[in-house]
C-alpha positions in Angstrom: -87.2 41.0 16.5 -89.2 38.2 15.0 -92.3 38.1 17.2 -93.4 34.8 15.6 -90.3 33.0 16.8 -89.8 34.6 20.2 -92.8 33.0 22.0 -91.6 29.5 20.8 -88.1 30.2 22.1 -89.5 31.4 25.5 -91.6 28.3 25.9 -88.7 26.0 24.9 -86.4 27.8 27.4 -88.9 27.2 30.2 -89.2 23.5 29.3 -85.4 23.0 29.1 -84.7 25.0 32.3 -87.4 23.0 34.1 -85.7 19.7 33.0 -82.3 21.0 34.2 -83.7 22.2 37.6 -85.3 18.8 38.1 -81.9 17.0 38.0 -80.7 15.8 41.5 -77.6 17.5 42.9 -75.6 14.3 43.0 -76.5 13.7 39.3 -75.4 17.2 38.3 -72.2 16.8 40.1 -71.4 13.4 38.5 -72.5 14.7 35.1 -70.4 17.8 35.5 -67.3 15.7 36.3 -67.9 13.6 33.1 -68.3 16.8 31.1 -64.9 18.1 32.5 -63.3 14.9 31.2 -64.9 15.1 27.8 -64.2 18.9 27.4 -60.6 18.6 28.5 -60.0 15.7 26.0 -61.7 17.7 23.2 -59.7 20.8 23.8 -56.4 18.8 24.1 -57.1 16.7 21.0 -57.8 19.9 19.0 -54.7 21.8 20.2 -57.0 24.3 21.9 -55.3 24.6 25.3 -51.7 25.9 25.5 -51.5 29.6 24.8 -55.1 29.6 23.6 -57.5 32.3 24.9 -60.4 30.4 26.5 -63.5 32.2 27.9 -65.1 30.0 30.6 -67.9 30.9 33.0 -68.8 30.4 36.6 -72.1 28.6 37.2 -75.4 30.2 38.3 -78.6 28.3 39.1 -78.2 24.7 38.1 -75.7 25.1 35.3 -72.9 22.7 34.6 -70.1 23.6 37.1 -66.8 24.1 35.3 -64.9 25.4 38.4 -62.9 22.2 39.0 -61.7 22.2 35.4 -60.3 25.7 35.4 -57.1 25.1 37.4 -56.3 22.2 35.1 -56.7 24.4 32.1 -54.5 27.0 33.7 -51.8 24.4 34.5 -51.9 23.2 30.9 -51.2 26.7 29.6 -54.6 28.0 28.7 -55.2 31.8 28.9 -58.5 32.0 30.7 -61.1 34.7 30.9 -64.6 35.1 32.4 -67.6 37.1 31.2 -68.6 40.3 32.9 -71.9 42.1 32.2 -71.0 45.8 31.6 -74.4 47.0 30.4 -77.9 45.7 30.1 -77.0 44.3 26.7 -73.3 43.7 26.6 -70.6 41.5 28.2 -66.8 41.6 28.0 -64.3 38.9 28.8 -61.7 39.7 31.4 -58.5 37.9 32.2 -58.8 35.3 35.0 -56.4 32.9 36.7 -57.2 30.6 39.7 -57.1 32.7 42.9 -57.7 36.0 41.3 -60.2 38.3 43.2 -63.8 38.2 42.0 -66.7 40.6 42.4 -70.2 41.0 41.2 -70.3 40.7 37.4 -74.0 41.2 36.7 -76.9 38.8 35.9 -76.3 37.0 39.2 -72.7 36.1 38.4 -69.3 36.9 39.7 -66.2 37.7 37.7 -62.9 39.5 37.5 -62.7 43.0 38.8 -62.5 46.1 36.5 -58.7 46.2 36.9 -58.4 42.8 35.0 -57.5 43.1 31.3 -60.2 42.7 28.6 -59.4 40.0 26.1 -60.7 38.6 22.8 -61.1 34.8 23.3 -60.4 32.2 20.6 -62.7 29.7 22.3 -65.9 30.5 24.2 -67.5 28.0 26.6 -71.2 28.9 26.8 -73.7 27.8 29.4 -77.1 26.7 27.9 -80.7 26.9 28.6 -81.5 24.6 25.6 -79.9 23.4 22.4 -80.3 21.2 19.4 -77.9 18.9 17.6 -77.4 21.4 14.7 -75.9 24.0 17.1 -79.0 26.0 17.8 -78.7 27.5 21.3 -81.2 29.1 23.7 -79.7 31.2 26.5 -81.5 33.2 29.1 -82.9 35.7 26.6 -80.7 38.7 27.1 -78.5 38.0 24.0 -75.2 38.7 25.8 -73.2 35.9 24.1 -74.7 36.5 20.6 -73.7 40.2 20.8 -70.3 39.4 22.2 -69.4 36.9 19.5 -70.7 39.2 16.8 -68.5 42.0 18.2 -65.5 39.6 18.1 -66.3 38.8 14.5 -66.4 42.5 13.6 -62.8 42.7 15.0 -61.7 39.8 12.7 -62.0 37.1 15.4 -64.2 34.0 14.8 -64.2 32.2 18.1 -65.0 28.5 18.5 -68.3 28.4 20.3 -68.7 25.4 22.6 -72.0 24.9 24.4 -71.9 23.2 27.8 -75.0 21.6 29.2 -76.8 18.5 30.4 -78.3 16.0 27.9 -81.9 16.7 29.1 -81.6 20.2 27.8 -81.5 19.0 24.2 -84.6 19.5 22.0 -85.4 18.5 18.5 -85.1 22.0 17.0 -84.3 25.4 18.3 -86.1 28.3 16.5 -83.3 30.3 14.9 -83.4 34.1 14.4 -80.9 36.0 12.1 -78.9 37.4 15.1 -78.5 33.9 16.8 -74.9 32.7 16.8 -74.7 28.9 16.3 -72.6 26.6 18.4 -69.6 24.8 16.8 -69.9 21.9 19.2 -71.9 20.8 22.3 -70.6 18.9 25.2 -72.9 17.1 27.6 -72.4 14.1 29.9 -73.7 11.9 27.1 -70.9 12.9 24.7 -69.7 15.5 22.2 -71.8 16.7 19.3 -69.9 18.4 16.4 -72.3 21.0 15.0 -69.8 22.7 12.7 -66.4 22.6 14.4 -64.6 22.1 11.2 -66.2 25.2 9.6 -64.7 27.6 12.1 -62.0 29.9 10.8 -60.4 30.0 14.2 -60.1 26.2 14.0 -58.0 26.5 10.9 -55.9 29.3 12.2 -55.1 27.3 15.4 -53.9 24.3 13.3 -56.5 22.0 14.8 -55.8 18.3 14.4 -58.2 15.7 13.2 
């Protein structure tokens, strides 16, 4: 671990989370609705819905709430999954459809029960603590998503990583360490930022449109 970088990331994380927590509930709800619209349009335009494995998430704290979007993705033919913490350092993605039973999934979250199938998503929607326009991402510090995406890459899968957050969480530059997985695109209520979408091998394999 690069100890010169870690304190900077921790300080930026605290600043970004403070900004997010300061947002009024009615603003977060309106902004989340706008993010739903932008995210659905992005996935549809890029042919990333029907029969595509999409890992979503259920919100904790003051994260963008994607729950209202999930039934629409299911109806459009997406194959959804949710993250489940299976150890202190690792998460897996388990199959999920609207109405499926949920239970404790670690880290203060809920997710599919152990009987649900584990899947390898082609698209991963990631909650954010902070981010920059180049695709740098700060999570909560446990490294769950970085390890999960690295594991998928070792299996020959290169998922499209989409960061989901509020515009106030953006910073000029996120300190990047060798193990950090960059975001391909970021979606906030202010718009969509392409941070390397066209460079994803999954994008090519899914015949993504312009």
